[in-house]
PyMOL commands that place a pseudoatom at each C-alpha (Angstrom):
pseudoatom trace, name=CA, resn=MET, resi=1, chain=A, elem=C, hetatm=0, pos=[8.173, 78.210, -74.362]
pseudoatom trace, name=CA, resn=GLY, resi=2, chain=A, elem=C, hetatm=0, pos=[6.470, 77.600, -71.027]
pseudoatom trace, name=CA, resn=ILE, resi=3, chain=A, elem=C, hetatm=0, pos=[7.930, 77.520, -67.522]
pseudoatom trace, name=CA, resn=LYS, resi=4, chain=A, elem=C, hetatm=0, pos=[10.273, 74.551, -67.056]
pseudoatom trace, name=CA, resn=ALA, resi=5, chain=A, elem=C, hetatm=0, pos=[9.719, 72.029, -64.282]
pseudoatom trace, name=CA, resn=LYS, resi=6, chain=A, elem=C, hetatm=0, pos=[13.049, 72.849, -62.615]
pseudoatom trace, name=CA, resn=VAL, resi=7, chain=A, elem=C, hetatm=0, pos=[12.069, 76.538, -62.488]
pseudoatom trace, name=CA, resn=LYS, resi=8, chain=A, elem=C, hetatm=0, pos=[8.761, 75.604, -60.841]
pseudoatom trace, name=CA, resn=ARG, resi=9, chain=A, elem=C, hetatm=0, pos=[10.525, 73.480, -58.241]
pseudoatom trace, name=CA, resn=LYS, resi=10, chain=A, elem=C, hetatm=0, pos=[13.039, 76.209, -57.473]
pseudoatom trace, name=CA, resn=LEU, resi=11, chain=A, elem=C, hetatm=0, pos=[10.143, 78.627, -57.002]
pseudoatom trace, name=CA, resn=TRP, resi=12, chain=A, elem=C, hetatm=0, pos=[8.401, 76.241, -54.608]
pseudoatom trace, name=CA, resn=ALA, resi=13, chain=A, elem=C, hetatm=0, pos=[11.581, 75.875, -52.573]
pseudoatom trace, name=CA, resn=SER, resi=14, chain=A, elem=C, hetatm=0, pos=[12.362, 79.599, -52.432]
pseudoatom trace, name=CA, resn=SER, resi=15, chain=A, elem=C, hetatm=0, pos=[8.785, 80.558, -51.545]
pseudoatom trace, name=CA, resn=GLY, resi=16, chain=A, elem=C, hetatm=0, pos=[8.409, 78.229, -48.576]
pseudoatom trace, name=CA, resn=GLY, resi=17, chain=A, elem=C, hetatm=0, pos=[4.949, 77.367, -49.883]
pseudoatom trace, name=CA, resn=TYR, resi=18, chain=A, elem=C, hetatm=0, pos=[3.416, 80.790, -49.238]
pseudoatom trace, name=CA, resn=CYS, resi=19, chain=A, elem=C, hetatm=0, pos=[2.173, 83.633, -51.424]
pseudoatom trace, name=CA, resn=ALA, resi=20, chain=A, elem=C, hetatm=0, pos=[4.914, 86.237, -51.948]
pseudoatom trace, name=CA, resn=ASN, resi=21, chain=A, elem=C, hetatm=0, pos=[2.565, 89.204, -51.489]
pseudoatom trace, name=CA, resn=PRO, resi=22, chain=A, elem=C, hetatm=0, pos=[3.582, 90.590, -48.057]
pseudoatom trace, name=CA, resn=ASP, resi=23, chain=A, elem=C, hetatm=0, pos=[-0.027, 91.566, -47.367]
pseudoatom trace, name=CA, resn=CYS, resi=24, chain=A, elem=C, hetatm=0, pos=[-1.227, 88.023, -48.018]
pseudoatom trace, name=CA, resn=HIS, resi=25, chain=A, elem=C, hetatm=0, pos=[1.181, 85.112, -47.381]
pseudoatom trace, name=CA, resn=ASN, resi=26, chain=A, elem=C, hetatm=0, pos=[-1.598, 82.575, -47.944]
pseudoatom trace, name=CA, resn=ASP, resi=27, chain=A, elem=C, hetatm=0, pos=[-0.685, 78.901, -47.662]
pseudoatom trace, name=CA, resn=LEU, resi=28, chain=A, elem=C, hetatm=0, pos=[-0.432, 77.614, -51.230]
pseudoatom trace, name=CA, resn=PHE, resi=29, chain=A, elem=C, hetatm=0, pos=[-0.936, 73.962, -50.220]
pseudoatom trace, name=CA, resn=PRO, resi=30, chain=A, elem=C, hetatm=0, pos=[-4.006, 74.042, -47.964]
pseudoatom trace, name=CA, resn=PHE, resi=31, chain=A, elem=C, hetatm=0, pos=[-5.603, 71.089, -46.217]
pseudoatom trace, name=CA, resn=PHE, resi=32, chain=A, elem=C, hetatm=0, pos=[-9.290, 70.464, -46.619]
pseudoatom trace, name=CA, resn=GLU, resi=33, chain=A, elem=C, hetatm=0, pos=[-11.714, 68.988, -44.132]
pseudoatom trace, name=CA, resn=ASN, resi=34, chain=A, elem=C, hetatm=0, pos=[-11.649, 65.591, -45.821]
pseudoatom trace, name=CA, resn=GLY, resi=35, chain=A, elem=C, hetatm=0, pos=[-7.918, 65.315, -45.161]
pseudoatom trace, name=CA, resn=GLU, resi=36, chain=A, elem=C, hetatm=0, pos=[-6.884, 65.901, -48.769]
pseudoatom trace, name=CA, resn=ILE, resi=37, chain=A, elem=C, hetatm=0, pos=[-4.551, 68.678, -49.872]
pseudoatom trace, name=CA, resn=THR, resi=38, chain=A, elem=C, hetatm=0, pos=[-4.215, 70.526, -53.133]
pseudoatom trace, name=CA, resn=ASN, resi=39, chain=A, elem=C, hetatm=0, pos=[-1.890, 73.113, -54.566]
pseudoatom trace, name=CA, resn=ILE, resi=40, chain=A, elem=C, hetatm=0, pos=[-3.326, 76.535, -55.363]
pseudoatom trace, name=CA, resn=GLU, resi=41, chain=A, elem=C, hetatm=0, pos=[-0.098, 78.262, -56.303]
pseudoatom trace, name=CA, resn=GLU, resi=42, chain=A, elem=C, hetatm=0, pos=[0.015, 80.303, -59.503]
pseudoatom trace, name=CA, resn=LEU, resi=43, chain=A, elem=C, hetatm=0, pos=[3.192, 81.114, -61.392]
pseudoatom trace, name=CA, resn=ALA, resi=44, chain=A, elem=C, hetatm=0, pos=[2.900, 84.824, -62.070]
pseudoatom trace, name=CA, resn=HIS, resi=45, chain=A, elem=C, hetatm=0, pos=[5.062, 86.630, -64.598]
pseudoatom trace, name=CA, resn=ILE, resi=46, chain=A, elem=C, hetatm=0, pos=[6.558, 89.811, -63.179]
pseudoatom trace, name=CA, resn=ILE, resi=47, chain=A, elem=C, hetatm=0, pos=[7.107, 91.177, -66.682]
pseudoatom trace, name=CA, resn=GLY, resi=48, chain=A, elem=C, hetatm=0, pos=[4.305, 89.867, -68.882]
pseudoatom trace, name=CA, resn=GLN, resi=49, chain=A, elem=C, hetatm=0, pos=[5.029, 86.798, -70.981]
pseudoatom trace, name=CA, resn=GLN, resi=50, chain=A, elem=C, hetatm=0, pos=[4.122, 88.842, -74.066]
pseudoatom trace, name=CA, resn=GLN, resi=51, chain=A, elem=C, hetatm=0, pos=[4.667, 92.516, -74.880]
pseudoatom trace, name=CA, resn=LYS, resi=52, chain=A, elem=C, hetatm=0, pos=[0.924, 93.216, -74.564]
pseudoatom trace, name=CA, resn=GLY, resi=53, chain=A, elem=C, hetatm=0, pos=[0.664, 91.405, -71.244]
pseudoatom trace, name=CA, resn=PRO, resi=54, chain=A, elem=C, hetatm=0, pos=[0.686, 93.042, -67.782]
pseudoatom trace, name=CA, resn=ARG, resi=55, chain=A, elem=C, hetatm=0, pos=[3.936, 94.983, -67.372]
pseudoatom trace, name=CA, resn=GLY, resi=56, chain=A, elem=C, hetatm=0, pos=[4.940, 93.442, -70.701]
pseudoatom trace, name=CA, resn=ASN, resi=57, chain=A, elem=C, hetatm=0, pos=[6.311, 96.604, -72.311]
pseudoatom trace, name=CA, resn=SER, resi=58, chain=A, elem=C, hetatm=0, pos=[9.908, 95.847, -71.398]
pseudoatom trace, name=CA, resn=SER, resi=59, chain=A, elem=C, hetatm=0, pos=[13.293, 95.295, -73.005]
pseudoatom trace, name=CA, resn=LEU, resi=60, chain=A, elem=C, hetatm=0, pos=[13.491, 91.843, -71.405]
pseudoatom trace, name=CA, resn=PRO, resi=61, chain=A, elem=C, hetatm=0, pos=[13.622, 89.341, -74.306]
pseudoatom trace, name=CA, resn=LEU, resi=62, chain=A, elem=C, hetatm=0, pos=[10.557, 87.129, -74.681]
pseudoatom trace, name=CA, resn=THR, resi=63, chain=A, elem=C, hetatm=0, pos=[12.861, 84.105, -74.488]
pseudoatom trace, name=CA, resn=ASP, resi=64, chain=A, elem=C, hetatm=0, pos=[13.854, 85.080, -70.921]
pseudoatom trace, name=CA, resn=ARG, resi=65, chain=A, elem=C, hetatm=0, pos=[10.398, 85.737, -69.549]
pseudoatom trace, name=CA, resn=ASP, resi=66, chain=A, elem=C, hetatm=0, pos=[9.790, 82.200, -68.320]
pseudoatom trace, name=CA, resn=ASP, resi=67, chain=A, elem=C, hetatm=0, pos=[13.040, 82.174, -66.303]
pseudoatom trace, name=CA, resn=PHE, resi=68, chain=A, elem=C, hetatm=0, pos=[13.152, 81.967, -62.506]
pseudoatom trace, name=CA, resn=GLU, resi=69, chain=A, elem=C, hetatm=0, pos=[14.049, 85.647, -62.075]
pseudoatom trace, name=CA, resn=ASN, resi=70, chain=A, elem=C, hetatm=0, pos=[10.831, 86.769, -63.810]
pseudoatom trace, name=CA, resn=ILE, resi=71, chain=A, elem=C, hetatm=0, pos=[8.370, 84.455, -62.041]
pseudoatom trace, name=CA, resn=VAL, resi=72, chain=A, elem=C, hetatm=0, pos=[6.850, 84.891, -58.602]
pseudoatom trace, name=CA, resn=LEU, resi=73, chain=A, elem=C, hetatm=0, pos=[4.659, 82.423, -56.715]
pseudoatom trace, name=CA, resn=LEU, resi=74, chain=A, elem=C, hetatm=0, pos=[1.286, 83.912, -55.733]
pseudoatom trace, name=CA, resn=CYS, resi=75, chain=A, elem=C, hetatm=0, pos=[-2.137, 82.747, -54.665]
pseudoatom trace, name=CA, resn=PRO, resi=76, chain=A, elem=C, hetatm=0, pos=[-4.903, 83.016, -57.318]
pseudoatom trace, name=CA, resn=ASN, resi=77, chain=A, elem=C, hetatm=0, pos=[-6.392, 86.171, -55.795]
pseudoatom trace, name=CA, resn=CYS, resi=78, chain=A, elem=C, hetatm=0, pos=[-3.089, 88.057, -55.740]
pseudoatom trace, name=CA, resn=HIS, resi=79, chain=A, elem=C, hetatm=0, pos=[-2.180, 86.885, -59.235]
pseudoatom trace, name=CA, resn=THR, resi=80, chain=A, elem=C, hetatm=0, pos=[-5.476, 88.197, -60.597]
pseudoatom trace, name=CA, resn=LYS, resi=81, chain=A, elem=C, hetatm=0, pos=[-5.138, 91.453, -58.679]
pseudoatom trace, name=CA, resn=ILE, resi=82, chain=A, elem=C, hetatm=0, pos=[-1.651, 92.339, -59.931]
pseudoatom trace, name=CA, resn=ASP, resi=83, chain=A, elem=C, hetatm=0, pos=[-2.425, 91.455, -63.543]
pseudoatom trace, name=CA, resn=LYS, resi=84, chain=A, elem=C, hetatm=0, pos=[-5.702, 93.368, -63.671]
pseudoatom trace, name=CA, resn=ASN, resi=85, chain=A, elem=C, hetatm=0, pos=[-4.095, 96.429, -62.066]
pseudoatom trace, name=CA, resn=PRO, resi=86, chain=A, elem=C, hetatm=0, pos=[-0.545, 96.603, -63.476]
pseudoatom trace, name=CA, resn=SER, resi=87, chain=A, elem=C, hetatm=0, pos=[-0.240, 100.350, -62.829]
pseudoatom trace, name=CA, resn=MET, resi=88, chain=A, elem=C, hetatm=0, pos=[-0.833, 99.735, -59.113]
pseudoatom trace, name=CA, resn=PHE, resi=89, chain=A, elem=C, hetatm=0, pos=[1.570, 96.801, -59.085]
pseudoatom trace, name=CA, resn=PRO, resi=90, chain=A, elem=C, hetatm=0, pos=[4.591, 97.790, -61.208]
pseudoatom trace, name=CA, resn=THR, resi=91, chain=A, elem=C, hetatm=0, pos=[7.543, 95.563, -61.994]
pseudoatom trace, name=CA, resn=ASP, resi=92, chain=A, elem=C, hetatm=0, pos=[9.835, 96.991, -59.294]
pseudoatom trace, name=CA, resn=LEU, resi=93, chain=A, elem=C, hetatm=0, pos=[7.246, 96.412, -56.570]
pseudoatom trace, name=CA, resn=ILE, resi=94, chain=A, elem=C, hetatm=0, pos=[6.694, 92.760, -57.462]
pseudoatom trace, name=CA, resn=LYS, resi=95, chain=A, elem=C, hetatm=0, pos=[10.445, 92.163, -57.759]
pseudoatom trace, name=CA, resn=LYS, resi=96, chain=A, elem=C, hetatm=0, pos=[10.766, 93.600, -54.263]
pseudoatom trace, name=CA, resn=TRP, resi=97, chain=A, elem=C, hetatm=0, pos=[8.062, 91.206, -53.013]
pseudoatom trace, name=CA, resn=LYS, resi=98, chain=A, elem=C, hetatm=0, pos=[9.934, 88.257, -54.502]
pseudoatom trace, name=CA, resn=SER, resi=99, chain=A, elem=C, hetatm=0, pos=[13.343, 89.307, -53.200]
pseudoatom trace, name=CA, resn=GLU, resi=100, chain=A, elem=C, hetatm=0, pos=[12.177, 90.087, -49.671]
pseudoatom trace, name=CA, resn=HIS, resi=101, chain=A, elem=C, hetatm=0, pos=[10.084, 86.926, -49.461]
pseudoatom trace, name=CA, resn=GLU, resi=102, chain=A, elem=C, hetatm=0, pos=[13.028, 84.746, -50.500]
pseudoatom trace, name=CA, resn=SER, resi=103, chain=A, elem=C, hetatm=0, pos=[15.252, 86.510, -47.960]
pseudoatom trace, name=CA, resn=LYS, resi=104, chain=A, elem=C, hetatm=0, pos=[12.732, 85.838, -45.191]
pseudoatom trace, name=CA, resn=ILE, resi=105, chain=A, elem=C, hetatm=0, pos=[12.711, 82.133, -46.028]
pseudoatom trace, name=CA, resn=ILE, resi=106, chain=A, elem=C, hetatm=0, pos=[16.530, 81.979, -46.039]
pseudoatom trace, name=CA, resn=ASN, resi=107, chain=A, elem=C, hetatm=0, pos=[16.802, 83.866, -42.732]
pseudoatom trace, name=CA, resn=LEU, resi=108, chain=A, elem=C, hetatm=0, pos=[14.584, 81.298, -41.036]
pseudoatom trace, name=CA, resn=PHE, resi=109, chain=A, elem=C, hetatm=0, pos=[17.398, 78.799, -41.395]
pseudoatom trace, name=CA, resn=VAL, resi=110, chain=A, elem=C, hetatm=0, pos=[20.523, 80.595, -40.162]
pseudoatom trace, name=CA, resn=ALA, resi=111, chain=A, elem=C, hetatm=0, pos=[22.655, 78.248, -38.080]
pseudoatom trace, name=CA, resn=PRO, resi=112, chain=A, elem=C, hetatm=0, pos=[23.467, 79.432, -34.529]
pseudoatom trace, name=CA, resn=LYS, resi=113, chain=A, elem=C, hetatm=0, pos=[26.779, 78.792, -32.784]
pseudoatom trace, name=CA, resn=PHE, resi=114, chain=A, elem=C, hetatm=0, pos=[27.191, 76.662, -29.657]
pseudoatom trace, name=CA, resn=LYS, resi=115, chain=A, elem=C, hetatm=0, pos=[29.995, 75.846, -27.234]
pseudoatom trace, name=CA, resn=THR, resi=116, chain=A, elem=C, hetatm=0, pos=[29.327, 72.197, -26.432]
pseudoatom trace, name=CA, resn=ARG, resi=117, chain=A, elem=C, hetatm=0, pos=[28.396, 68.979, -28.210]
pseudoatom trace, name=CA, resn=SER, resi=118, chain=A, elem=C, hetatm=0, pos=[25.276, 68.625, -26.087]
pseudoatom trace, name=CA, resn=GLN, resi=119, chain=A, elem=C, hetatm=0, pos=[24.047, 72.051, -27.182]
pseudoatom trace, name=CA, resn=VAL, resi=120, chain=A, elem=C, hetatm=0, pos=[24.571, 71.185, -30.843]
pseudoatom trace, name=CA, resn=ARG, resi=121, chain=A, elem=C, hetatm=0, pos=[22.827, 67.853, -30.304]
pseudoatom trace, name=CA, resn=ALA, resi=122, chain=A, elem=C, hetatm=0, pos=[19.826, 69.527, -28.645]
pseudoatom trace, name=CA, resn=PHE, resi=123, chain=A, elem=C, hetatm=0, pos=[19.480, 71.933, -31.583]
pseudoatom trace, name=CA, resn=LEU, resi=124, chain=A, elem=C, hetatm=0, pos=[19.729, 69.215, -34.249]
pseudoatom trace, name=CA, resn=LYS, resi=125, chain=A, elem=C, hetatm=0, pos=[17.446, 66.681, -32.578]
pseudoatom trace, name=CA, resn=PRO, resi=126, chain=A, elem=C, hetatm=0, pos=[14.068, 68.253, -33.529]
pseudoatom trace, name=CA, resn=LEU, resi=127, chain=A, elem=C, hetatm=0, pos=[15.252, 68.792, -37.121]
pseudoatom trace, name=CA, resn=PHE, resi=128, chain=A, elem=C, hetatm=0, pos=[16.111, 65.116, -37.451]
pseudoatom trace, name=CA, resn=ALA, resi=129, chain=A, elem=C, hetatm=0, pos=[12.834, 64.149, -35.772]
pseudoatom trace, name=CA, resn=GLU, resi=130, chain=A, elem=C, hetatm=0, pos=[10.744, 66.253, -38.174]
pseudoatom trace, name=CA, resn=ASN, resi=131, chain=A, elem=C, hetatm=0, pos=[12.505, 64.871, -41.268]
pseudoatom trace, name=CA, resn=HIS, resi=132, chain=A, elem=C, hetatm=0, pos=[12.169, 61.325, -39.949]
pseudoatom trace, name=CA, resn=ALA, resi=133, chain=A, elem=C, hetatm=0, pos=[8.449, 61.716, -39.252]
pseudoatom trace, name=CA, resn=ILE, resi=134, chain=A, elem=C, hetatm=0, pos=[7.760, 63.192, -42.703]
pseudoatom trace, name=CA, resn=PHE, resi=135, chain=A, elem=C, hetatm=0, pos=[9.633, 60.358, -44.402]
pseudoatom trace, name=CA, resn=ASN, resi=136, chain=A, elem=C, hetatm=0, pos=[7.859, 57.681, -42.371]
pseudoatom trace, name=CA, resn=ILE, resi=137, chain=A, elem=C, hetatm=0, pos=[4.381, 59.122, -42.933]
pseudoatom trace, name=CA, resn=TYR, resi=138, chain=A, elem=C, hetatm=0, pos=[4.585, 60.392, -46.528]
pseudoatom trace, name=CA, resn=GLY, resi=139, chain=A, elem=C, hetatm=0, pos=[7.803, 58.981, -48.018]
pseudoatom trace, name=CA, resn=PRO, resi=140, chain=A, elem=C, hetatm=0, pos=[7.859, 56.585, -50.981]
pseudoatom trace, name=CA, resn=TYR, resi=141, chain=A, elem=C, hetatm=0, pos=[8.009, 53.519, -48.688]
pseudoatom trace, name=CA, resn=SER, resi=142, chain=A, elem=C, hetatm=0, pos=[5.291, 54.602, -46.278]
pseudoatom trace, name=CA, resn=LYS, resi=143, chain=A, elem=C, hetatm=0, pos=[1.918, 52.894, -45.850]
pseudoatom trace, name=CA, resn=ASN, resi=144, chain=A, elem=C, hetatm=0, pos=[0.232, 56.049, -47.113]
pseudoatom trace, name=CA, resn=ALA, resi=145, chain=A, elem=C, hetatm=0, pos=[2.213, 55.831, -50.352]
pseudoatom trace, name=CA, resn=GLN, resi=146, chain=A, elem=C, hetatm=0, pos=[0.876, 52.317, -50.875]
pseudoatom trace, name=CA, resn=ASN, resi=147, chain=A, elem=C, hetatm=0, pos=[-2.749, 53.129, -50.054]
pseudoatom trace, name=CA, resn=LYS, resi=148, chain=A, elem=C, hetatm=0, pos=[-3.161, 56.721, -51.321]
pseudoatom trace, name=CA, resn=GLN, resi=149, chain=A, elem=C, hetatm=0, pos=[-0.421, 57.134, -53.863]
pseudoatom trace, name=CA, resn=ALA, resi=150, chain=A, elem=C, hetatm=0, pos=[-1.470, 60.351, -55.646]
pseudoatom trace, name=CA, resn=SER, resi=151, chain=A, elem=C, hetatm=0, pos=[-2.321, 62.437, -52.574]
pseudoatom trace, name=CA, resn=THR, resi=152, chain=A, elem=C, hetatm=0, pos=[0.683, 61.079, -50.675]
pseudoatom trace, name=CA, resn=GLU, resi=153, chain=A, elem=C, hetatm=0, pos=[3.072, 61.969, -53.497]
pseudoatom trace, name=CA, resn=LEU, resi=154, chain=A, elem=C, hetatm=0, pos=[1.729, 65.522, -53.505]
pseudoatom trace, name=CA, resn=MET, resi=155, chain=A, elem=C, hetatm=0, pos=[2.194, 65.788, -49.745]
pseudoatom trace, name=CA, resn=TRP, resi=156, chain=A, elem=C, hetatm=0, pos=[5.660, 64.225, -49.938]
pseudoatom trace, name=CA, resn=ASP, resi=157, chain=A, elem=C, hetatm=0, pos=[6.780, 66.740, -52.576]
pseudoatom trace, name=CA, resn=LYS, resi=158, chain=A, elem=C, hetatm=0, pos=[5.284, 69.627, -50.582]
pseudoatom trace, name=CA, resn=LEU, resi=159, chain=A, elem=C, hetatm=0, pos=[6.933, 68.705, -47.295]
pseudoatom trace, name=CA, resn=ALA, resi=160, chain=A, elem=C, hetatm=0, pos=[10.214, 67.609, -48.863]
pseudoatom trace, name=CA, resn=ILE, resi=161, chain=A, elem=C, hetatm=0, pos=[10.594, 71.043, -50.428]
pseudoatom trace, name=CA, resn=GLU, resi=162, chain=A, elem=C, hetatm=0, pos=[9.110, 73.104, -47.585]
pseudoatom trace, name=CA, resn=LYS, resi=163, chain=A, elem=C, hetatm=0, pos=[10.584, 71.210, -44.624]
pseudoatom trace, name=CA, resn=ILE, resi=164, chain=A, elem=C, hetatm=0, pos=[13.205, 68.575, -45.409]
pseudoatom trace, name=CA, resn=LEU, resi=165, chain=A, elem=C, hetatm=0, pos=[15.335, 70.623, -47.824]
pseudoatom trace, name=CA, resn=PRO, resi=166, chain=A, elem=C, hetatm=0, pos=[15.671, 73.651, -45.509]
pseudoatom trace, name=CA, resn=ASN, resi=167, chain=A, elem=C, hetatm=0, pos=[16.099, 71.363, -42.486]
pseudoatom trace, name=CA, resn=ASN, resi=168, chain=A, elem=C, hetatm=0, pos=[18.909, 69.539, -44.296]
pseudoatom trace, name=CA, resn=ARG, resi=169, chain=A, elem=C, hetatm=0, pos=[20.618, 72.806, -45.172]
pseudoatom trace, name=CA, resn=LEU, resi=170, chain=A, elem=C, hetatm=0, pos=[20.372, 73.973, -41.566]
pseudoatom trace, name=CA, resn=ILE, resi=171, chain=A, elem=C, hetatm=0, pos=[21.734, 70.653, -40.313]
pseudoatom trace, name=CA, resn=GLU, resi=172, chain=A, elem=C, hetatm=0, pos=[24.686, 70.926, -42.691]
pseudoatom trace, name=CA, resn=GLN, resi=173, chain=A, elem=C, hetatm=0, pos=[25.367, 74.575, -41.774]
pseudoatom trace, name=CA, resn=THR, resi=174, chain=A, elem=C, hetatm=0, pos=[25.189, 73.783, -38.074]
pseudoatom trace, name=CA, resn=ILE, resi=175, chain=A, elem=C, hetatm=0, pos=[27.632, 70.892, -38.285]
pseudoatom trace, name=CA, resn=SER, resi=176, chain=A, elem=C, hetatm=0, pos=[29.942, 72.902, -40.547]
pseudoatom trace, name=CA, resn=GLN, resi=177, chain=A, elem=C, hetatm=0, pos=[30.210, 75.564, -37.825]
pseudoatom trace, name=CA, resn=HIS, resi=178, chain=A, elem=C, hetatm=0, pos=[31.015, 72.920, -35.223]
pseudoatom trace, name=CA, resn=GLU, resi=179, chain=A, elem=C, hetatm=0, pos=[33.381, 70.582, -37.081]
pseudoatom trace, name=CA, resn=HIS, resi=180, chain=A, elem=C, hetatm=0, pos=[35.910, 71.045, -34.295]
pseudoatom trace, name=CA, resn=LEU, resi=181, chain=A, elem=C, hetatm=0, pos=[33.521, 69.198, -31.952]
pseudoatom trace, name=CA, resn=LEU, resi=182, chain=A, elem=C, hetatm=0, pos=[33.180, 66.113, -34.163]
pseudoatom trace, name=CA, resn=GLN, resi=183, chain=A, elem=C, hetatm=0, pos=[34.654, 62.874, -32.819]
pseudoatom trace, name=CA, resn=ASN, resi=184, chain=A, elem=C, hetatm=0, pos=[35.778, 59.503, -34.189]
pseudoatom trace, name=CA, resn=ASP, resi=185, chain=A, elem=C, hetatm=0, pos=[33.847, 58.590, -37.359]
pseudoatom trace, name=CA, resn=GLU, resi=186, chain=A, elem=C, hetatm=0, pos=[31.423, 61.550, -37.153]
pseudoatom trace, name=CA, resn=TYR, resi=187, chain=A, elem=C, hetatm=0, pos=[33.290, 63.593, -39.746]
pseudoatom trace, name=CA, resn=GLY, resi=188, chain=A, elem=C, hetatm=0, pos=[32.947, 60.761, -42.277]
pseudoatom trace, name=CA, resn=GLN, resi=189, chain=A, elem=C, hetatm=0, pos=[29.226, 60.538, -41.528]
pseudoatom trace, name=CA, resn=TYR, resi=190, chain=A, elem=C, hetatm=0, pos=[28.956, 64.277, -42.023]
pseudoatom trace, name=CA, resn=ILE, resi=191, chain=A, elem=C, hetatm=0, pos=[30.563, 64.043, -45.474]
pseudoatom trace, name=CA, resn=GLU, resi=192, chain=A, elem=C, hetatm=0, pos=[28.165, 61.215, -46.392]
pseudoatom trace, name=CA, resn=PHE, resi=193, chain=A, elem=C, hetatm=0, pos=[25.247, 63.383, -45.288]
pseudoatom trace, name=CA, resn=LYS, resi=194, chain=A, elem=C, hetatm=0, pos=[26.478, 66.302, -47.417]
pseudoatom trace, name=CA, resn=LEU, resi=195, chain=A, elem=C, hetatm=0, pos=[26.528, 64.040, -50.471]
pseudoatom trace, name=CA, resn=HIS, resi=196, chain=A, elem=C, hetatm=0, pos=[23.043, 62.792, -49.632]
pseudoatom trace, name=CA, resn=ARG, resi=197, chain=A, elem=C, hetatm=0, pos=[21.751, 66.333, -49.043]
pseudoatom trace, name=CA, resn=GLU, resi=198, chain=A, elem=C, hetatm=0, pos=[23.119, 67.600, -52.360]
pseudoatom trace, name=CA, resn=GLY, resi=199, chain=A, elem=C, hetatm=0, pos=[21.730, 64.637, -54.314]
pseudoatom trace, name=CA, resn=PHE, resi=200, chain=A, elem=C, hetatm=0, pos=[18.320, 64.642, -52.637]
pseudoatom trace, name=CA, resn=GLU, resi=201, chain=A, elem=C, hetatm=0, pos=[18.001, 68.377, -53.236]
pseudoatom trace, name=CA, resn=TYR, resi=202, chain=A, elem=C, hetatm=0, pos=[19.005, 67.967, -56.878]
pseudoatom trace, name=CA, resn=ASN, resi=203, chain=A, elem=C, hetatm=0, pos=[16.366, 65.289, -57.388]
pseudoatom trace, name=CA, resn=LYS, resi=204, chain=A, elem=C, hetatm=0, pos=[13.630, 67.380, -55.779]
pseudoatom trace, name=CA, resn=LEU, resi=205, chain=A, elem=C, hetatm=0, pos=[14.416, 70.677, -57.485]
pseudoatom trace, name=CA, resn=SER, resi=206, chain=A, elem=C, hetatm=0, pos=[15.652, 69.620, -60.911]
pseudoatom trace, name=CA, resn=GLY, resi=207, chain=A, elem=C, hetatm=0, pos=[12.789, 67.302, -61.803]
pseudoatom trace, name=CA, resn=ASP, resi=208, chain=A, elem=C, hetatm=0, pos=[15.318, 64.650, -62.769]
pseudoatom trace, name=CA, resn=VAL, resi=209, chain=A, elem=C, hetatm=0, pos=[15.715, 61.538, -60.648]
pseudoatom trace, name=CA, resn=ASN, resi=210, chain=A, elem=C, hetatm=0, pos=[19.231, 60.237, -60.186]
pseudoatom trace, name=CA, resn=ASP, resi=211, chain=A, elem=C, hetatm=0, pos=[19.103, 56.760, -58.664]
pseudoatom trace, name=CA, resn=ALA, resi=212, chain=A, elem=C, hetatm=0, pos=[22.788, 57.035, -57.739]
pseudoatom trace, name=CA, resn=VAL, resi=213, chain=A, elem=C, hetatm=0, pos=[22.063, 59.583, -55.005]
pseudoatom trace, name=CA, resn=PRO, resi=214, chain=A, elem=C, hetatm=0, pos=[23.231, 58.081, -51.688]
pseudoatom trace, name=CA, resn=THR, resi=215, chain=A, elem=C, hetatm=0, pos=[20.662, 57.336, -49.031]
pseudoatom trace, name=CA, resn=PHE, resi=216, chain=A, elem=C, hetatm=0, pos=[20.578, 59.047, -45.648]
pseudoatom trace, name=CA, resn=PRO, resi=217, chain=A, elem=C, hetatm=0, pos=[23.626, 57.685, -43.750]
pseudoatom trace, name=CA, resn=SER, resi=218, chain=A, elem=C, hetatm=0, pos=[22.904, 55.120, -41.095]
pseudoatom trace, name=CA, resn=LYS, resi=219, chain=A, elem=C, hetatm=0, pos=[23.098, 56.406, -37.508]
pseudoatom trace, name=CA, resn=PHE, resi=220, chain=A, elem=C, hetatm=0, pos=[23.720, 59.990, -38.646]
pseudoatom trace, name=CA, resn=GLU, resi=221, chain=A, elem=C, hetatm=0, pos=[20.830, 61.146, -36.451]
pseudoatom trace, name=CA, resn=LEU, resi=222, chain=A, elem=C, hetatm=0, pos=[23.022, 60.211, -33.473]
pseudoatom trace, name=CA, resn=ILE, resi=223, chain=A, elem=C, hetatm=0, pos=[25.766, 62.705, -34.349]
pseudoatom trace, name=CA, resn=PHE, resi=224, chain=A, elem=C, hetatm=0, pos=[27.005, 64.647, -31.300]
pseudoatom trace, name=CA, resn=ASP, resi=225, chain=A, elem=C, hetatm=0, pos=[25.207, 62.128, -29.075]
pseudoatom trace, name=CA, resn=GLU, resi=226, chain=A, elem=C, hetatm=0, pos=[27.469, 61.058, -26.182]
pseudoatom trace, name=CA, resn=LYS, resi=227, chain=A, elem=C, hetatm=0, pos=[25.370, 57.940, -25.501]
pseudoatom trace, name=CA, resn=LYS, resi=228, chain=A, elem=C, hetatm=0, pos=[25.658, 56.301, -28.922]
for i in range(1, 228): cmd.bond("trace and resi %d" % i, "trace and resi %d" % (i + 1))
show_as sticks, trace
zoom trace
């Protein structure tokens, strides 16, 4: 069957771009001295793809072995190590790696609670700034995309999944907890952002590209700003 593109993208997003082995956590998208990047991630089957594969003697149907729940993102060294030594790295251990790693990534983006608009604004400002910088430097309309298309697309996909998607979720969670502080047309802008966030995330994780996804709402970066 093979691992579907949407499963791969979901794995990239849930891994944060790092090896799931808690004793490793290598960066799976390293930079090199010449300024180029590459991806070194390997999609490792927890229960072997075939019955004779590592940890493959299982009741899990072969048709389900390429699903998200049975794949973990590892660096090449860790992938080789667990498959050559399946007795040392049993199914339950690798499932624990995957679960705990995904929980760590989620817990990095828990929205705090604030009392004032200025506090919310101060928290959101660096998230907006990071997303804006990534889009300007590596986005589809950037100068890099015109001059170095292949390497820029790889970097754009990497940072969109590792940075922009979690930043967007944290922005949405933060505003959701502080809806009572929204003023004038800010609530409408927030709803527009939610639609954009959902569509952008769908495009990045599903592998499909829906041109109807709304763009980032104009002036949304100024939300909670008293000077706008």
